[in-house]
VOMARGU-853628 format. One line per 10 residues: number of its first residue (from 1); for each residue x, y, z of C-alpha. Coordinates in Angstrom, 1 decimal, decimal comma, padded with zeros to 4 digits, m for minus. Layout:
<rs>
NUM) X/Y/Z; ... .
</rs>
This chain:
<rs>
1) 125,4/086,5/160,4; 126,0/089,2/158,0; 125,1/089,1/154,4; 128,4/088,7/152,4; 129,1/091,0/149,3; 130,0/090,8/146,0; 132,6/093,2/144,7; 133,1/094,4/141,5; 136,8/095,3/140,5; 136,2/099,3/141,1 .
11) 134,9/098,7/144,8; 137,4/096,4/145,7; 140,3/098,6/144,6; 138,7/101,6/147,0; 138,1/098,7/149,6; 142,0/098,5/149,4; 142,8/102,5/149,3; 140,3/102,9/151,8; 142,4/100,7/154,1; 146,1/102,1/152,9 .
21) 144,4/105,7/153,8; 143,8/104,7/157,3; 147,1/103,4/158,2; 147,5/100,6/156,7; 150,6/100,4/154,3; 150,1/098,1/150,9; 152,5/096,0/151,4; 150,9/094,8/154,8; 148,3/094,3/153,3; 150,3/091,5/150,5 .
31) 151,8/090,1/153,4; 148,4/088,9/154,8; 147,3/088,2/151,6; 150,1/085,9/150,3; 150,0/084,2/154,1; 146,2/083,6/153,3; 147,7/081,9/150,7; 150,6/080,3/152,1; 148,0/078,6/154,7; 145,3/077,6/152,2 .
41) 147,6/075,5/149,9; 149,7/074,2/153,1; 145,7/073,3/154,6; 145,5/071,0/151,4; 149,0/069,8/150,3; 151,6/067,7/151,3; 155,0/069,8/150,9; 156,1/069,0/147,3; 158,3/071,0/144,4; 155,9/074,2/143,6 .
51) 156,4/076,8/141,1; 154,8/080,2/141,7; 154,2/082,2/138,6; 154,5/085,9/139,1; 153,3/089,0/137,1; 154,6/092,4/136,9; 151,7/093,6/139,2; 150,5/093,5/143,0; 149,1/089,9/142,0; 153,2/089,2/141,4 .
61) 153,9/090,7/144,7; 151,3/088,4/146,6; 153,0/085,5/144,9; 156,5/086,6/145,9; 155,1/086,4/150,0; 153,2/083,1/148,9; 156,9/081,6/147,9; 158,9/083,0/150,6; 156,4/081,9/153,0; 156,0/078,2/151,2 .
71) 160,0/077,9/151,1; 160,4/079,2/155,1; 158,0/076,2/155,6; 160,3/073,7/154,4; 158,4/073,6/150,6; 161,0/073,2/147,3; 160,0/076,4/145,5; 161,2/077,9/142,6; 159,8/081,8/141,2; 159,2/082,3/137,3 .
81) 158,6/085,5/136,6; 156,9/087,3/133,6; 158,9/090,3/133,4; 160,1/092,6/136,5; 157,8/094,2/139,4; 155,9/097,2/138,0; 154,9/098,1/141,8; 156,3/099,7/144,7; 154,7/096,8/146,8; 155,6/094,1/143,9 .
91) 159,3/095,8/144,0; 159,4/095,3/147,8; 157,8/091,7/147,6; 160,1/090,3/145,4; 162,9/091,8/147,3; 162,0/089,9/150,0; 162,3/086,4/147,9; 165,4/085,1/148,3; 164,9/081,3/146,4; 165,3/080,3/142,7 .
101) 163,8/082,8/139,9; 163,6/082,4/136,0; 161,8/083,7/133,6; 158,7/082,4/132,6; 159,5/080,1/129,4; 159,0/076,3/128,6; 157,5/073,2/130,2; 155,8/073,7/133,5; 156,1/069,8/134,2; 153,4/068,8/137,1 .
111) 154,7/071,1/139,6; 152,2/072,2/141,8; 151,5/076,0/140,4; 150,4/078,9/142,1; 149,4/081,3/139,5; 149,9/084,5/140,5; 150,0/086,3/137,1; 147,0/088,9/136,7; 144,5/089,4/139,2; 141,0/090,3/138,7 .
121) 141,8/093,9/137,0; 142,9/092,4/133,9; 140,8/093,7/131,0; 142,7/092,0/128,3; 143,4/088,6/126,6; 146,5/086,8/128,1; 149,5/086,8/124,9; 153,1/085,1/125,2; 154,0/083,3/128,1; 151,5/083,8/130,0 .
131) 148,8/082,4/127,1; 150,9/079,8/127,1; 151,2/078,9/130,5; 147,4/078,6/130,9; 147,0/076,3/127,9; 149,8/074,0/129,7; 147,9/073,7/132,9; 144,2/073,5/131,1; 144,7/069,8/131,7; 145,1/069,6/135,5 .
141) 143,6/072,4/137,1; 143,4/070,0/140,3; 146,8/071,3/140,6; 146,8/075,0/140,1; 146,0/077,4/142,8; 145,1/080,8/141,9; 145,7/084,1/143,8; 142,7/086,6/143,3; 141,0/084,6/140,0; 142,7/083,1/137,7 .
151) 144,8/084,6/135,2; 143,3/085,8/132,3; 139,5/086,2/134,0; 138,5/089,3/134,0; 136,7/089,9/137,6; 133,8/091,7/136,6; 132,5/089,9/133,7; 133,6/085,9/134,7; 133,8/085,7/130,7; 137,4/084,8/129,8 .
161) 138,0/087,1/126,6; 141,1/084,8/125,4; 142,8/082,2/127,1; 142,8/081,9/130,5; 144,1/079,4/133,6; 141,7/077,0/134,9; 142,2/076,6/138,8; 141,4/073,4/141,5; 141,0/076,2/144,1; 141,3/080,0/144,4 .
171) 142,4/082,0/147,2; 140,7/086,2/146,9; 140,6/088,3/149,4; 137,6/090,5/151,5; 135,0/089,1/149,4; 133,6/087,4/145,8; 134,2/089,2/143,1; 131,5/088,6/139,9; 134,2/086,2/138,2; 133,8/084,1/140,9 .
181) 130,1/083,4/141,0; 129,2/084,0/137,4; 129,7/080,9/134,6; 132,2/080,2/133,3; 134,3/082,1/135,7; 133,0/080,0/138,3; 134,0/077,0/137,1; 138,0/078,0/136,2; 138,0/079,3/139,8; 137,4/075,9/141,6 .
191) 136,7/075,8/145,1; 137,2/079,5/146,5; 138,5/080,6/149,7; 137,5/084,2/150,8; 140,3/085,8/153,1; 139,9/088,0/155,8; 142,7/090,7/154,9; 141,8/092,9/157,2; 139,9/095,7/155,3; 136,4/095,8/157,6 .
201) 133,2/096,2/156,4; 132,2/096,9/153,1; 128,7/097,9/151,7; 127,2/096,6/148,0; 124,6/096,5/146,4; 125,0/092,9/145,2; 125,4/090,0/147,8; 126,1/086,0/148,0; 122,2/085,1/148,5; 122,5/082,3/151,5 .
211) 120,6/082,0/154,5; 122,8/085,4/156,3; 120,9/087,2/153,5; 117,3/086,3/154,4; 116,9/084,2/157,5; 116,6/086,8/160,0; 113,1/087,5/158,1; 112,2/083,8/157,1; 108,6/083,3/158,2; 108,4/081,1/161,0 .
221) 105,2/080,2/162,7; 104,4/081,5/165,6; 102,8/079,3/169,0; 099,3/081,0/167,8; 099,6/080,6/164,0; 097,0/079,3/162,3; 096,1/078,1/158,5; 094,7/081,4/157,8; 097,7/083,6/159,2; 099,8/081,7/157,6 .
231) 098,8/082,6/153,6; 096,6/082,0/150,9; 098,4/081,1/147,8; 096,3/079,9/144,5; 097,9/078,6/141,6; 096,3/078,7/138,1; 096,1/075,3/136,5; 096,6/074,8/132,4; 094,4/072,3/130,6; 093,3/068,8/131,1 .
241) 096,3/067,9/129,3; 098,6/070,3/130,9; 097,9/070,1/134,9; 101,0/068,9/136,8; 102,8/071,9/136,8; 100,4/073,9/138,6; 100,1/071,0/140,7; 103,9/070,8/141,6; 103,9/074,6/142,8; 101,0/074,4/144,6 .
251) 102,9/071,3/146,4; 106,1/073,2/146,9; 103,9/076,5/148,3; 102,2/074,0/150,9; 105,5/072,7/151,6; 107,0/076,1/152,0; 104,9/076,8/155,1; 101,7/078,2/152,9; 098,5/077,6/155,3; 095,8/077,5/152,6 .
261) 096,7/076,5/148,7; 093,9/076,6/145,7; 094,3/075,5/142,3; 092,0/077,4/140,5; 091,6/075,2/137,0; 089,4/075,3/134,1; 086,5/073,0/134,2; 087,6/070,7/131,7; 091,2/070,0/133,9; 088,5/069,3/137,4 .
271) 089,0/065,9/136,9; 092,8/065,5/136,1; 093,5/067,7/139,0; 091,1/066,2/141,7; 092,4/063,0/141,0; 096,1/064,2/142,3; 095,2/066,9/145,4; 094,9/065,8/148,8; 095,8/068,9/151,0; 096,0/071,1/148,3 .
281) 092,3/072,6/147,6; 090,5/072,8/144,1; 087,9/075,3/142,4; 086,7/075,8/139,2; 086,9/079,2/137,3; 085,8/079,9/133,7; 086,6/083,4/133,5; 089,1/085,6/133,9; 086,4/088,1/135,9; 086,8/085,1/138,4 .
291) 090,0/084,8/138,6; 090,2/088,8/139,9; 088,0/088,0/142,3; 089,9/085,2/143,4; 093,0/087,3/143,4; 091,3/089,8/145,8; 090,6/087,1/148,2; 094,3/085,8/148,5; 097,8/086,7/149,6; 099,8/085,3/146,5 .
301) 098,9/083,8/143,3; 101,4/081,4/140,5; 100,6/082,0/137,1; 102,4/080,3/133,8; 103,5/076,7/134,7; 101,6/075,2/131,9; 099,5/077,7/131,5; 099,6/077,8/127,5; 101,1/080,7/125,4; 097,5/082,0/124,9 .
311) 094,9/084,6/124,7; 093,6/083,2/127,7; 097,0/083,1/129,6; 097,3/086,7/129,2; 094,2/087,8/129,6; 094,3/085,8/133,4; 097,7/087,3/134,3; 096,4/091,0/133,3; 093,3/090,0/135,8; 095,6/088,8/138,7 .
321) 097,8/091,5/138,2; 094,7/093,6/138,9; 094,3/092,6/142,4; 096,1/092,9/145,7; 097,7/089,5/144,8; 101,6/089,4/145,2; 102,2/087,7/141,6; 104,8/084,6/140,6; 105,1/084,6/136,8; 106,8/082,2/135,4 .
331) 106,8/080,3/131,7; 104,0/080,9/129,6; 102,8/083,2/131,2; 106,1/085,6/130,6; 106,2/084,1/126,9; 102,6/085,2/126,0; 104,1/089,1/126,6; 107,0/088,5/123,7; 105,2/090,6/121,4; 104,6/093,9/124,2 .
341) 106,3/093,3/127,0; 105,6/096,7/128,2; 101,8/095,2/128,4; 102,9/092,9/131,0; 105,5/095,5/132,7; 102,6/098,3/132,5; 100,8/096,3/135,3; 103,5/095,0/137,7; 103,9/096,0/141,1; 107,2/095,7/143,0 .
351) 106,3/093,1/145,0; 105,3/090,7/142,1; 108,0/088,5/140,4; 109,4/087,0/137,0; 111,1/083,4/137,1; 112,6/083,8/133,6; 115,3/081,4/132,2; 117,8/083,1/130,1; 115,5/082,5/126,8; 112,0/084,0/128,4 .
361) 114,4/086,6/129,6; 115,4/087,8/125,8; 111,2/087,3/125,3; 110,8/089,8/127,4; 114,1/091,9/127,5; 115,4/091,7/123,9; 119,3/092,2/123,9; 119,7/093,0/127,5; 121,7/090,0/128,4; 124,0/090,1/125,7 .
371) 124,1/094,0/125,8; 125,1/093,9/129,9; 128,6/093,4/131,0; 126,9/090,0/132,9; 123,9/088,7/134,6; 123,9/090,6/137,6; 124,1/093,8/136,0; 121,3/092,5/133,1; 118,9/091,0/135,8; 119,0/094,1/137,8 .
381) 118,5/096,3/134,6; 115,4/093,6/133,7; 114,0/094,4/137,5; 114,2/097,8/137,0; 113,0/098,1/133,6; 109,9/095,8/134,8; 109,5/097,4/138,0; 109,3/093,8/139,6; 111,6/091,5/141,5; 113,4/089,0/138,2 .
391) 114,9/085,7/139,2; 116,9/084,8/136,1; 117,4/081,2/136,4; 120,7/079,2/135,7; 123,5/077,3/137,5; 124,2/080,8/138,5; 121,0/082,3/139,4; 120,9/086,2/139,8; 118,0/087,4/141,7; 117,2/091,2/141,4 .
401) 115,1/094,1/142,7; 113,8/097,8/141,3; 116,0/099,3/144,0; 118,8/097,8/142,6; 119,8/095,1/145,4; 120,9/091,9/143,8; 121,9/088,3/145,0; 123,6/085,2/142,8; 123,0/081,4/144,3; 126,5/080,0/144,9 .
411) 124,5/076,7/145,8; 123,1/075,7/142,3; 122,7/072,0/141,6; 122,8/070,6/138,5; 120,3/067,7/139,5; 117,7/070,2/138,9; 117,9/070,3/135,0; 115,0/068,1/134,7; 111,2/068,8/133,7; 109,0/070,5/136,3 .
421) 112,0/071,6/138,6; 111,2/075,3/137,9; 106,9/075,1/138,6; 108,6/074,0/142,2; 110,9/076,9/142,3; 107,7/079,3/141,5; 105,7/077,5/144,4; 108,2/077,8/147,1; 108,6/081,4/146,1; 104,9/082,5/146,0 .
431) 104,5/080,1/149,2; 107,0/082,4/151,3; 105,7/085,9/149,7; 102,3/084,3/150,9; 103,2/084,0/154,5; 104,4/088,1/154,7; 108,3/087,5/153,2; 109,5/090,4/151,2; 109,4/089,1/147,4; 113,1/090,0/147,1 .
441) 114,1/088,2/150,5; 111,3/084,9/149,0; 113,0/084,6/146,0; 116,4/084,5/147,5; 115,6/082,4/150,0; 113,0/080,1/147,5; 116,1/079,4/145,2; 118,3/078,9/147,6; 116,2/076,0/149,1; 115,3/074,9/145,9 .
451) 119,2/074,2/144,8; 119,8/073,1/148,8; 117,0/070,1/148,1; 117,8/068,8/144,7; 121,4/068,9/146,2; 120,3/066,7/149,5; 118,6/064,2/146,5; 121,2/063,9/144,2; 121,1/061,8/141,0; 117,7/060,2/140,4 .
461) 115,9/063,5/141,0; 113,1/064,4/139,5; 110,6/067,3/140,3; 107,8/065,9/142,0; 110,4/065,1/144,5; 111,7/068,6/145,5; 108,7/069,7/147,4; 108,9/066,5/150,0; 113,0/067,6/150,5; 112,1/071,1/151,7 .
471) 111,1/069,9/155,3; 114,8/068,9/155,8; 116,3/072,0/154,6; 113,8/073,8/156,5; 114,6/071,9/159,7; 118,1/072,7/159,3; 117,5/076,5/159,2; 115,1/076,5/161,9; 117,7/075,0/164,0; 120,1/077,6/162,7 .
481) 118,3/080,7/162,9 .
</rs>
């Protein structure tokens, strides 16, 4: 299995240029792209009246190829042209089209529409007839197929500058771009098909997060494994009225495979925790020094879920940071450093993981999200600044390492929008780290498994369900390894 790259517009242009320089003519790449789109359309739709909207650039050139190939298969096709072809390859493709052609004006009706107006490189707002077309198509995305990206959607950001086409299907080439994986672009693309047009392998620091990335490094037990060899994890509990989050994280760590999981609990919360624990162990602590001693005997620790935004949480986090345990820092243990993020960054190691949602991210990295080109770059800069792995939560969760690696989750589930879901995610990640998995890979695997578990349950999911859903996902991964 090979991890799949996510390419910027510049990286994709470089891949195209390299293929052309190696001897593949640009018009041949255009023909391959058009064939991939025509095949994808024919697989999903019956032959029917189809409008192909062709812009002046190479995206429009792809459209002329699609129009010609569909017409050859018996489809009634009409091209709606936005200006004359402006590149040599687009001119050549247009010259091979012998069907009806009209200017891009007036109503588009209810025909199937192939959007080949502008590709991922567009960096300005749609205007004129193109903007009018995007507005007309907004109410029926299920009958719109976009080539490369929906027109009006910048490939590097996924954030439209103005009007943008909304498609039910997008066919792109070689690799996804940020616009295909980051919201709101991801929603505008609909189903995304990545077609191989023969560009070869491309290296990128940004990858799709899936089993191809981390399954070869997954810490499966061997015949000789025992509980101590499978990793020791501790989770720090909140006070007597805030114990559930720690138990969710602990149970998740145990379900993901950690051999020994212990909740360290303030004295006043011992009874509440003890009443709900079985395989997860329980120990009391009174001071941050005791936590520091505990951290020196384990592989990983989770701190933050319902810990309280207090001086005690701050001191406990700093104490654990002085140990050899890899930390997963979540929720309140993030927020407690909002007035002095550098205090936290100064004690973090490269195997520690921060798991903020956007609000918590803003507290640690003020202005960084808004000031970056996209969430991928924001998370990458944050990981470099913190000197730790950063998992930026959302429907398009991004995981970044301080060495520049980044991955984007493609399997986010809306059912995870429920209280306690993030606590389970922290436990999954920490449980994998405790078993010896690289922290970046553990964060990627934990996020993917978390989303798969949520989707497996679907409607009615609550966070207590998630740890128990992990074994079905793990079974599938184990069989696929």
